[in-house]
C-alpha positions, 0 to 999 in steps of 0.5 A: 413965482410967488403970485402963481403959488399964491394963486394955486393955494387960493384955488385950492382952498376955494375947491376944498371949500366948494367940495365941502359945501357940495357935500353938506347939501347931500342926503345922509345915505350918500355921505355914509358911502362917501366915507370910503372915497378917501381918508380926507372924506372920511375925516371931513364927514366925521368932522363936528363942524361939517355934521353941524353945517349938514344939519343946517342945510337939510330941512327935510320934512318927515315924521316918525310914526308909532303904532301899537299892535291890536293883537300884541299889546306892548309891541311898538312898530316905527315908520318914517313918513315924508312928504312928496308934497304937502298933501301926500304922504310918501310910502311909510318906511319901517325903522327898527329901534335899538331895542329891536329883538326878534322875540317879543318884548316883555309887556312890562317893558313897553317902549316910549318915545321921550323926545326928538330934536335935530333928527335924533330920538330919545326912546326908553324901555321901562324906567332906566333903560334909554338910548339916543337914536339916529334912525337916519344912520341907525346909530345910537348912544346907550345912556348910562344907568342912573339909580334913584337917590334914596336920600329921604327914604322915599319910594317913586310913586308906584315905581312905575312910569307915572312917577317919572317924567322925562324930556330931551332936547338941544342945549345951543350954548354948550352944543350939547344934547340933554335928557332930563329925568324928574322923579316925583315922590309921594309922602305919607302924611302920618309920618311927614309933616312936609308937604305931600310932594318931593322931587328928584331932578338929574340931567344926563349930558351926551357930551359928557356922557354922565348924569348930574343932579340939578341943584336948583330947588323944584319950584312946585311942591304942591303940584305935579306935572300934568302934561304927558310930554314936554314942549321944547322950544327956546332952549327950555322944556315946558309942562303944564303943572296942576296943584291938588286944587286944580291951579295950572301954571307953566313950568320951564326948565332951561337947558343951559342954566339947568334952572327952573322957571315959572312962567305966567299962564293966563288960562285959568278957567278952562281945560287944557288938551296940551302944549304944542310947538308950532313954528318955533313958538309955544302953543296951547289947545284949550277947551271946551268952546262951543265953536270948537277947540282953540289954539293959542300961540305965545307970540313973544317968548316969556311974555304973558300978554303976548298969548294970542289965538292962532285959529279954532279947530271946528267942533265937528272935527274930532281934534287930536293934535297940531303937528306942524306949520306949512312952510308959509305958515298959513296951514297947520298939519293936524290929526284927529282922533281916527288917526287921519291927517289934515291940513287946516288953512288958517285963513280960509278955515278949510280942511284938507285931507292928506292923501295916503294916510291910510297906511298909518291909520290902518286896522292893524293899529290901535293908536298912532302918535306923530312925534317928529318933525325931523331933518336928515342928520349925521349926528351920533356917526361914531355911535354903535350900530343896531341892533343893540340891546337884548 
């Protein structure tokens, strides 16, 4: 009798494990519907461990594309674009941000994407209105308003976007998603004898739903951040900074320790297009080169001598940015300044256009930026629903 009961329990456990494994492979839309099957399934699908399992099991390759209207400046549209195969985009699916309203947005409150990670998109309207948004399930979390401290009686540079730098990413050690806000101040030389730059740094924790001030000293009192967006890899944000004399350095902020680090940067006498992340590695695009723009990769993180040239973009190709590596690592998806998408074969040095790209680079758009390689995600399943903010 004991052995039969034991076998039944084993079969029950195996059956539940098998159900969990199968469900973790299903698309987000199906799981949202399956929450109504039973209380047990609702509890399972909302369990943080299951959400993490589902995230790891779903490697959907998709992009979020942002377009601005030619005729209504300040009005942004967003769309999901998936790959049916490497050389063709599926039909773009329009999505509405949590800031969506039927009436037009005020021109002074233009939306901007801060960053993307694990299917979450951090987006802001103006300087202080920020949400973390999961477009797959149309859920969001609005960040608490956080004023700028005025301890030194300073004002943010112009009180506009150029005085603020934001970044969004995942802290793998604490299993937390964080938003970093850096406020760069300018001091009047006639009054202050200190260095011309002062900085305030704060971090928002999604788990704690609160802001804290970073006590670690800002390492560059004579430099400002020159790269518009941070590059997230190895659990850290990365930016290029530039001093008044033009000296460039690589600045990192560790999401776990919440400390800054200045890393050696070997590129001195060249222009910088920007930082990128390809295949999980930090990359930098440098110019000018007669043969084209060179893309270098840091093969071993934090090792300055590990920078090696990954490929050279032909001079005839009006390069904009590199977006992602192919699954085999032999090709890279790029877009040019006309918003045409190409796969560049690193070994063969050939370009192949992505079919159906015209739905993105159409005449109704001023510019298009690809900001996300995402997986379908159940994160923020307990968040608020769209539309949210008026």
